[in-house]
SESEMAR-205075 format. One record per residue: residue number from 1; residue in one letter; chain; x, y, z of N, C-alpha, C in turn. Coordinates in pm, whole numbers, plus 32768, in hexadecimal, padded with zeros to 4 digits. Example, Ala and Ser with C-alpha at 12.3 -4.5 7.8 and 13.67 -1.06 7.14 Angstrom:
+------+------+-------+------+------+------+------+------+------+------+------+------+
: resi : resn : chain :  npx :  npy :  npz : capx : capy : capz :  cpx :  cpy :  cpz :
+------+------+-------+------+------+------+------+------+------+------+------+------+
:    1 :    A :     A : 8527 : 7DC7 : 830C : 84CE : 7E3E : 830C : 8528 : 7EB6 : 830C :
:    2 :    S :     A : 8505 : 7F1F : 82C4 : 8557 : 7F96 : 82CA : 850A : 8003 : 8313 :
+------+------+-------+------+------+------+------+------+------+------+------+------+
END
This chain:
+------+------+-------+------+------+------+------+------+------+------+------+------+
: resi : resn : chain :  npx :  npy :  npz : capx : capy : capz :  cpx :  cpy :  cpz :
+------+------+-------+------+------+------+------+------+------+------+------+------+
:    1 :    X :     A : 68E5 : DC1A : 282C : 6944 : DC74 : 27EA : 691F : DC8A : 2758 :
:    2 :    X :     A : 68EA : DC24 : 2717 : 68C0 : DC2C : 268C : 682C : DC0B : 2683 :
:    3 :    X :     A : 67E2 : DC5B : 2637 : 6755 : DC3E : 2621 : 672D : DC66 : 2594 :
:    4 :    X :     A : 66C3 : DC26 : 2562 : 668E : DC43 : 24DD : 6604 : DC81 : 24EB :
:    5 :    X :     A : 65EA : DCE9 : 249D : 6569 : DD2C : 249C : 6531 : DD25 : 240F :
:    6 :    X :     A : 64BA : DCE9 : 2402 : 647A : DCDA : 2381 : 6413 : DD48 : 2369 :
:    7 :    X :     A : 63FD : DD68 : 22EA : 6397 : DDC7 : 22C3 : 636D : DDAB : 2234 :
:    8 :    X :     A : 62FF : DDE8 : 2209 : 62D3 : DDDE : 217E : 6259 : DD89 : 2167 :
:    9 :    X :     A : 622C : DD40 : 21CC : 61B5 : DCEF : 21BB : 6139 : DD45 : 21B5 :
:   10 :    X :     A : 60CA : DD06 : 2192 : 604D : DD4E : 218A : 5FE6 : DD04 : 2139 :
:   11 :    X :     A : 5F7E : DD4C : 2112 : 5F10 : DD16 : 20C4 : 5F1E : DD44 : 2034 :
:   12 :    X :     A : 5F14 : DCE5 : 1FD6 : 5F21 : DD05 : 1F49 : 5EC2 : DCAC : 1EFA :
:   13 :    X :     A : 5E93 : DCDE : 1E89 : 5E3B : DC8F : 1E35 : 5E8B : DC2D : 1DDF :
:   14 :    X :     A : 5E4A : DBC3 : 1DB5 : 5E8B : DB60 : 1D60 : 5EC6 : DBA1 : 1CE4 :
:   15 :    X :     A : 5F41 : DB78 : 1CC3 : 5F89 : DBB2 : 1C53 : 5FE1 : DC27 : 1C78 :
:   16 :    X :     A : 5FD4 : DC58 : 1CF1 : 6022 : DCC9 : 1D1F : 60AC : DCA1 : 1D50 :
:   17 :    X :     A : 60F4 : DD04 : 1D87 : 617D : DCEF : 1DB2 : 6194 : DD29 : 1E3D :
:   18 :    X :     A : 61F3 : DCEF : 1E84 : 6224 : DD21 : 1F03 : 62BA : DD09 : 1F0A :
:   19 :    X :     A : 62FF : DD5C : 1F56 : 638C : DD45 : 1F72 : 63A0 : DD40 : 2008 :
:   20 :    X :     A : 63D0 : DCD0 : 2038 : 63EF : DCBF : 20C5 : 6480 : DCE3 : 20E0 :
:   21 :    X :     A : 6498 : DD23 : 2152 : 651E : DD48 : 217B : 653D : DD09 : 2202 :
:   22 :    X :     A : 65BC : DCEA : 2217 : 65EB : DCAF : 2294 : 6670 : DCEF : 22B6 :
:   23 :    X :     A : 666F : DD4C : 2313 : 66E6 : DD97 : 2339 : 6723 : DD60 : 23B8 :
:   24 :    X :     A : 67A4 : DD48 : 23B5 : 67ED : DD16 : 2429 : 6835 : DD88 : 246E :
:   25 :    X :     A : 6833 : DD86 : 24F2 : 687B : DDE9 : 2541 : 68DF : DDA2 : 259B :
:   26 :    X :     A : 6951 : DDE2 : 25B0 : 69BA : DDA9 : 2602 : 6A41 : DDBC : 25C1 :
:   27 :    X :     A : 6AA5 : DD81 : 25FC : 6B2E : DD8D : 25CB : 6B47 : DD28 : 255C :
:   28 :    X :     A : 6B09 : DD40 : 24E9 : 6B07 : DCE0 : 247B : 6B6E : DD04 : 2413 :
:   29 :    X :     A : 6BBD : DCA2 : 23ED : 6C20 : DCB2 : 2384 : 6BE6 : DC93 : 22FB :
:   30 :    X :     A : 6BA5 : DC1E : 22F0 : 6B71 : DBF4 : 2270 : 6AFE : DB92 : 2283 :
:   31 :    X :     A : 6AA4 : DB91 : 2222 : 6A3A : DB2D : 221E : 6A6F : DAB4 : 21D2 :
:   32 :    X :     A : 6A7F : DA45 : 2218 : 6AB2 : D9CC : 21DA : 6A45 : D97B : 2196 :
:   33 :    X :     A : 69CE : D97F : 21CE : 695E : D938 : 2195 : 68DD : D982 : 21B2 :
:   34 :    X :     A : 687B : D973 : 215C : 67FC : D9B6 : 216D : 678D : D95F : 2137 :
:   35 :    X :     A : 6719 : D96A : 2173 : 66A9 : D91A : 2145 : 6624 : D953 : 2172 :
:   36 :    X :     A : 65BC : D925 : 212F : 6533 : D947 : 2151 : 64E1 : D8C7 : 215C :
:   37 :    X :     A : 648D : D8C2 : 21C1 : 6433 : D852 : 21DB : 63A7 : D889 : 21F0 :
:   38 :    X :     A : 6343 : D833 : 21E5 : 62BB : D85F : 21FF : 626C : D7F0 : 2242 :
:   39 :    X :     A : 6205 : D819 : 228B : 61AF : D7BB : 22D0 : 611E : D7EA : 22C6 :
:   40 :    X :     A : 60CB : D798 : 2288 : 603C : D7B3 : 227D : 5FF3 : D76B : 22ED :
:   41 :    X :     A : 5F79 : D799 : 2310 : 5F2E : D757 : 237B : 5F1A : D6C2 : 2360 :
:   42 :    X :     A : 5F37 : D670 : 23C4 : 5F27 : D5E1 : 23B7 : 5F94 : D59A : 2369 :
:   43 :    X :     A : 5FFA : D5E1 : 2340 : 6066 : D5A5 : 22F2 : 60EC : D5BA : 2338 :
:   44 :    X :     A : 614D : D567 : 2316 : 61D2 : D575 : 234D : 621D : D5E4 : 2305 :
:   45 :    X :     A : 6284 : D618 : 2347 : 62D5 : D67F : 2308 : 6321 : D642 : 2292 :
:   46 :    X :     A : 6323 : D68A : 2222 : 6363 : D658 : 21AA : 63C7 : D6BC : 2173 :
:   47 :    X :     A : 642B : D688 : 212F : 6490 : D6DB : 20F0 : 6459 : D720 : 2075 :
:   48 :    X :     A : 6475 : D7A2 : 2069 : 6451 : D7EE : 1FF3 : 64CC : D801 : 1F99 :
:   49 :    X :     A : 653A : D832 : 1FD4 : 65B4 : D848 : 1F89 : 6628 : D850 : 1FEA :
:   50 :    X :     A : 669F : D826 : 1FBC : 6715 : D82D : 200F : 6792 : D83D : 1FBA :
:   51 :    X :     A : 67F3 : D886 : 1FEE : 6870 : D89C : 1FA7 : 68E2 : D8A6 : 200B :
:   52 :    X :     A : 6957 : D871 : 1FE6 : 69D1 : D87E : 2035 : 6A42 : D8AD : 1FDA :
:   53 :    X :     A : 6AB4 : D8CD : 2017 : 6B27 : D8FB : 1FCB : 6B69 : D88C : 1F7B :
:   54 :    X :     A : 6B49 : D80E : 1F99 : 6B89 : D79D : 1F55 : 6B26 : D749 : 1F06 :
:   55 :    X :     A : 6AA9 : D771 : 1F00 : 6A43 : D725 : 1EBA : 69F1 : D780 : 1E61 :
:   56 :    X :     A : 69B4 : D745 : 1DFB : 6959 : D78E : 1DA5 : 68D9 : D7AE : 1DF2 :
:   57 :    X :     A : 6893 : D814 : 1DC3 : 6812 : D836 : 1DFF : 67AE : D7C7 : 1DE0 :
:   58 :    X :     A : 6767 : D79D : 1E45 : 6704 : D734 : 1E37 : 667A : D76A : 1E55 :
:   59 :    X :     A : 661B : D74D : 1DFD : 6591 : D776 : 1E0D : 6537 : D6FC : 1E13 :
:   60 :    X :     A : 64D0 : D704 : 1E67 : 6469 : D69E : 1E63 : 6424 : D6A1 : 1DDB :
:   61 :    X :     A : 63F9 : D62C : 1DAD : 63BC : D625 : 1D28 : 6342 : D680 : 1D1B :
:   62 :    X :     A : 62F8 : D691 : 1D86 : 627C : D6DD : 1D7D : 6291 : D773 : 1D74 :
:   63 :    X :     A : 630E : D7A4 : 1D80 : 6328 : D834 : 1D73 : 6387 : D855 : 1D01 :
:   64 :    X :     A : 63BF : D7F1 : 1CBF : 641E : D80B : 1C53 : 63DC : D85E : 1BE5 :
:   65 :    X :     A : 6425 : D8C6 : 1BBB : 63F2 : D920 : 1B55 : 639C : D990 : 1B8B :
:   66 :    X :     A : 637A : D98C : 1C0C : 6326 : D9F3 : 1C49 : 636D : DA3E : 1CB8 :
:   67 :    X :     A : 63BF : D9F8 : 1D08 : 6401 : DA35 : 1D7B : 6497 : DA40 : 1D60 :
:   68 :    X :     A : 64D6 : DAA6 : 1D9A : 6565 : DABA : 1D8E : 65A0 : DAE1 : 1E14 :
:   69 :    X :     A : 6609 : DA9B : 1E3E : 664F : DABB : 1EB9 : 66CC : DB0C : 1E97 :
:   70 :    X :     A : 66EB : DB6F : 1EE9 : 6760 : DBC3 : 1ED1 : 6793 : DBFA : 1F56 :
:   71 :    X :     A : 6806 : DC3D : 1F50 : 6841 : DC74 : 1FCA : 6884 : DCF9 : 1FAF :
:   72 :    X :     A : 6892 : DD48 : 2019 : 68DF : DDC3 : 2018 : 693B : DDBC : 2091 :
:   73 :    X :     A : 69B8 : DD97 : 207B : 6A13 : DD84 : 20EA : 6A33 : DE06 : 2133 :
:   74 :    X :     A : 6A30 : DE78 : 20ED : 6A4A : DEF7 : 212F : 69E0 : DF18 : 2196 :
:   75 :    X :     A : 6965 : DEE8 : 2180 : 68F7 : DF00 : 21DD : 68DA : DE88 : 2235 :
:   76 :    X :     A : 6925 : DE1A : 2224 : 690C : DD9E : 226D : 687A : DD74 : 2260 :
:   77 :    X :     A : 6848 : DD7A : 21E6 : 67BB : DD62 : 21CC : 67A9 : DCFF : 215B :
:   78 :    X :     A : 6749 : DCA5 : 216A : 6724 : DC49 : 20FF : 6694 : DC68 : 20D6 :
:   79 :    X :     A : 6672 : DC47 : 205A : 65F1 : DC68 : 2022 : 65B3 : DBEE : 1FE0 :
:   80 :    X :     A : 652F : DBF0 : 1FDA : 64E5 : DB90 : 1F8A : 6481 : DBDD : 1F36 :
:   81 :    X :     A : 649C : DBE6 : 1EB4 : 6440 : DC26 : 1E57 : 63DC : DBBD : 1E29 :
:   82 :    X :     A : 635D : DBD7 : 1E3E : 62F3 : DB79 : 1E1E : 6298 : DBB6 : 1DB5 :
:   83 :    X :     A : 6293 : DB79 : 1D40 : 623E : DBA6 : 1CD3 : 61D8 : DB3B : 1CB3 :
:   84 :    X :     A : 6171 : DB63 : 1C6B : 6107 : DB07 : 1C41 : 60D2 : DAB6 : 1CB6 :
:   85 :    X :     A : 60B4 : DAFA : 1D22 : 608A : DAB6 : 1D9C : 6005 : DA70 : 1D89 :
:   86 :    X :     A : 5FF9 : D9FD : 1DCC : 5F82 : D9AA : 1DC6 : 5F47 : D99D : 1E53 :
:   87 :    X :     A : 5EC6 : D982 : 1E5E : 5E8B : D96F : 1EE3 : 5ED2 : D904 : 1F35 :
:   88 :    X :     A : 5F06 : D89B : 1EF5 : 5F4C : D833 : 1F3D : 5FD3 : D85F : 1F74 :
:   89 :    X :     A : 6001 : D8D7 : 1F50 : 607A : D90F : 1F8A : 6060 : D94B : 2014 :
:   90 :    X :     A : 5FE3 : D954 : 203C : 5FC1 : D98D : 20BE : 6001 : D93C : 212E :
:   91 :    X :     A : 604F : D97F : 2182 : 6098 : D93D : 21ED : 60E3 : D9A6 : 223E :
:   92 :    X :     A : 611B : D97B : 22AE : 617C : D9CB : 22F6 : 6205 : D9AA : 22BE :
:   93 :    X :     A : 624E : DA0F : 2295 : 62D1 : D9FD : 2259 : 633D : DA20 : 22BE :
:   94 :    X :     A : 63A1 : D9C8 : 22C8 : 640E : D9D8 : 2326 : 6492 : D9DE : 22DA :
:   95 :    X :     A : 64E7 : DA3C : 22FF : 656C : DA41 : 22C5 : 65CF : D9FC : 2322 :
:   96 :    X :     A : 663C : D9CF : 22E8 : 66A7 : D98F : 2332 : 672C : D9BD : 22F9 :
:   97 :    X :     A : 6789 : D9DE : 2351 : 680E : DA05 : 2326 : 6879 : D9BD : 2377 :
:   98 :    X :     A : 68DF : D991 : 2332 : 6958 : D95E : 2370 : 69C2 : D9CA : 2360 :
:   99 :    X :     A : 69F2 : D9FD : 23D1 : 6A44 : DA75 : 23D3 : 6ACE : DA58 : 240C :
:  100 :    X :     A : 6B31 : DAA1 : 23D9 : 6BB8 : DA9F : 2410 : 6BCF : DB26 : 2452 :
:  101 :    X :     A : 6BF1 : DB26 : 24D2 : 6C08 : DBA0 : 251C : 6C97 : DBD1 : 2507 :
:  102 :    X :     A : 6CB1 : DC4B : 2534 : 6D36 : DC85 : 2522 : 6DA3 : DC35 : 2568 :
:  103 :    X :     A : 6D81 : DBF1 : 25D4 : 6DE4 : DBA1 : 261B : 6DF5 : DB16 : 25E1 :
:  104 :    X :     A : 6DB0 : DAF9 : 2573 : 6DBE : DA7A : 252E : 6D5B : DA0E : 2556 :
:  105 :    X :     A : 6D0A : DA28 : 25BB : 6CA8 : D9C5 : 25E5 : 6C33 : D9C2 : 2583 :
:  106 :    X :     A : 6BEE : D950 : 257E : 6B7C : D93E : 2526 : 6AFE : D92C : 2579 :
:  107 :    X :     A : 6A92 : D96D : 254E : 6A12 : D964 : 2593 : 69A4 : D949 : 252E :
:  108 :    X :     A : 6939 : D90E : 255E : 68C4 : D8EF : 250D : 684A : D92E : 254F :
:  109 :    X :     A : 6801 : D982 : 2505 : 6792 : D9CC : 253F : 6716 : D9C5 : 24E6 :
:  110 :    X :     A : 66A1 : D9CC : 2526 : 661F : D9D0 : 24E4 : 65DB : DA56 : 24FB :
:  111 :    X :     A : 6590 : DA84 : 2496 : 653C : DAF9 : 24A7 : 64BD : DAD7 : 24F1 :
:  112 :    X :     A : 646F : DB3F : 2512 : 63F6 : DB2C : 2562 : 637E : DAFD : 2510 :
:  113 :    X :     A : 6389 : DB00 : 248E : 631C : DADA : 2435 : 62C9 : DB51 : 240A :
:  114 :    X :     A : 629A : DB4E : 238F : 6242 : DBB6 : 235B : 61D3 : DB75 : 230A :
:  115 :    X :     A : 6158 : DBA4 : 231F : 60E3 : DB68 : 22E0 : 60D2 : DB99 : 2251 :
:  116 :    X :     A : 60C2 : DB3C : 21F5 : 60A0 : DB59 : 216B : 6019 : DB1B : 214D :
:  117 :    X :     A : 5FBA : DB6D : 2123 : 5F34 : DB3D : 2103 : 5F12 : DB66 : 2074 :
:  118 :    X :     A : 5EEF : DB04 : 2022 : 5ECE : DB1B : 1F96 : 5E3B : DAFB : 1F82 :
:  119 :    X :     A : 5DEF : DB5E : 1F59 : 5D60 : DB4D : 1F45 : 5D43 : DB10 : 1EBC :
:  120 :    X :     A : 5CD2 : DACB : 1EB2 : 5CAA : DA8B : 1E35 : 5C7D : DAF1 : 1DCF :
+------+------+-------+------+------+------+------+------+------+------+------+------+
END
């Protein structure tokens, strides 16, 4: 009933920028929580940034000052603005949303992942 579709990944040179989008479809009332994770080859999935309605936005130390998480509730979409990209940022990026539906139920969904590749 609810799914997330990611976009915005691609190939960029070091120092460049990308903006990832994660749009949710379904009978969604509000985004209660949102987050971005990434997984590089041979590594475990790691938290990039996360925010909820009752907590401050949290960023991993390795992206502070470079990445920004935001949302547009009218579009049921969350974003990750990535600036000053480094080759070590290369990974598959996954979005996550905790959603409240119109009937009051809560669901947790993951996006399909989008590849970000940063050249040296």
